[in-house]
N, C-alpha and C positions, 0 to 999 in steps of 0.2 A: 587312434585318430590317424587317418592317412596323411602322408606328407604333401604339403603344397608344392606345386611345380612352378618353376620360373616361366615367365612369358605366358601365363594362363589367364590374365585378367583383361577385362574390357571396361571396367568401371571401378573407381575407388569411392567408397562411402565413408565419410568421416562423421563420427559423433561430434557434438559441439562442446558442451560443458565438460571440462576436464581433459579435453583432447586438443581442440583448436584454440580454446581460450582457458586461462587458468582461473576459472570461476567457481569451481566446486567448493574450494575452501572458504570463499566469501559467502556463498549460499549457506554452507553448513554452520558457520559461525553466526550468521544472522538468524537462522532458524533456532539454534541453541539459545541465543539471547532472548528471542521472542517468547519461546516456550518457558524459559526460566522465569520470565515476568508473570507467567500464569501458574507457577509452582511445579513445572515439569522439568526434571533434571536428567538431561541426556548429554552425551559427549560425542566427540568426533568419531570415535570407533563405532558407536551406535549408529550414527548417521551414515557412515561409510558402509556398514554391514546391511542396514535395513532400507536406506532410501536412495543410495547412489544409482543413477540410471533410470529412476522412476519419475513419473509425472507428478505435478503438484497435487492434483485431486487424489491420486493413489496414496501419496504421503499423508495427506490430511485425513484420509479415511483410516489409515493404520493408526495414526495418533489418537483419533477418536475411539477406536476399538480397543487399543492396548491400554490407554491411560484413562478411559472413561471420561474424556474431556469434551465438554460441549463448547467448542470454540466460538467466541463472540462473532457476530456477523461482520464486524469491521476488521477481523484478524487478517484475512487474506489480502484485502486492499492495502492495509498498513504494511504487511510484510513485503508485498511486491513493490510498494512505493519506496520503502527503505532499502530494499535490495538494489533496485535500479539506481538509487542515489549512491550507494556504495560502489556499484559498478562504475558510475561516472567518475568516482575518485580514484579507484584502484585497479580496475580491470585491465589485464594485459593479455596480449596474444601469446601463445606458447612460443618459446624461442625456436627459431628455424622453421616455423610453420610456413611463413610466406615464401621462403626459398623452395620448400617442398612443393607447394601449390604451383608456383611459377615454373618448376622444373618437371612436373608430371607430363608424360606423353599421353596419358589417358584422360577421358572425361572424369569429372568428380562432382560429388554433391554432398549435402549434409542431411543427416537423419537424426533428429533430436527429440527427447521427451519434453523439452521446454515448450512453453506456449509460443505461438507465432510472434506475438509482440515482444516477448522477452528475447527470443532467439534473434529476431531481426535487430533489435536495439543493441544487443550484446555484440553481434558480429560487426555492426557499424562502429561501435565504440572501440573495438579491437583493431580496426582498420581492415576488416574483411567483409566490407559491404557488398563486394562482388559475389558473395555466396548467398545472398538473399534472393528473393524472387523465385524463378523456376528451379533453382538449384537447392532450395530449402524445403525439406519435408519434416513435418512435426507430427506428434502422436495424435493431434486433433483430427488428422486425416484418415485414421483407421479406427476400427472397433476396439482393438486391444493394443495397449502399449507394450514396451519391453517388460518382461523377457519373452513375450510372444514375438514371433517373427514378422508380424503383419507390416510394421513400419518399413523394415528393410525390403520386404517383398514389394511393397507399394513403390518405394523409391526405384527399385530395379525395373519394375514394370513401366513406370513413367519415363525412365531414362532409356527404355528399350533394350535392356541387357538381361541375358540369362542369369538367374541368381548364382549358378555355379561358376560364373565368370566374374563375380564381384569379390573385391577385397574390402573388408570392413575394418576400420580402425576405431577401437573402443577402449574405454578405461574401466568400465564397471562390469561386475560379474553378471548383472542382468543384461547388459548390452552384449556381452560375449555369448550368453545363452541365446539371445535373440538371433544373433548372426549365425551361430551354428545351427539353430533350428531352421533357419532360412536356407541352409545348404551352402552357405558362403564361407570363404576363408576369412579368418579373423586374426588380426594382430592386436595385442593389448598394449596400449601406451601406459606406462607406469611412472611417467616423469612429472605428473601434476603435483602441486603442493599438497593436495588432500591425501595423497598416498605416501608421502615421505615419512619414513620411520614406522610404517605400519606393515603388518603381515599381509601378504598378498593371498587372500583366500580364493582358492580356485577349486570348488567342488566338482564332482563328476558332472559332466554336461556343460561345464563352463571353463574348459581349459583351452586357451587360444593356441593357434598354430605357432605363433611367435610372440615374444615380449620385447619391448625396447623402451629405453628411458629418455631418449633424446631424439628429436626429429633430425638432428645432424647425422644420425645413423640410418635414416629411412632408406636411402638409396643403396646403402651398403648391404642391407638385407636382400634386396632384389634390384640389381642395377638395371634390369629390363624395364623398370617403371620410369626411368629417367628419359626425358626427351633428348634426343641426340642433337648436337649443334649443327 
């Protein structure tokens, strides 16, 4: 993989869940609990390996196929309702994210596999409501979600930026794959609760240009991203 160069970006694209907000661990635990009530036994490692970075319909389709489970009609609504209730109680913005956003000299946006309603509500709850509206792009806007590059290419096009001049910040293997397939530079954030104590699986085609575990280090990786006083 070619080395990224400093001062080469015109746009920063952030994933949402597990990057801007520490939500993936909540979603995973909620899904594990809901499936356990239906007799399906999975763990956090299974969720991280199979579902991280993918949209809800894709996750549900895999569950149906792999476990032969005919999910009841009310499953999705109940899961979403309980998940948002859990977000209301415990969702937090990732440490130092606000300082990074306020300090960026470049335009930035969000590209997420979450539904529009969930993404908007999550960002508002975390104090990042300014990232909704025209800055928020979801997988519902494209034909194929991550790991296909469609969502990142769509975000770049809407923001008027060449994909090669975009920096993507992702946490999932599927997200890294999507960013690289789009021809973008990708940094993998590994500081979310859902990745703590787990092996960082990075197969061929999903190896980021950089990894970092705290947004306190963001501008140390590339000082050119910081707005000058």
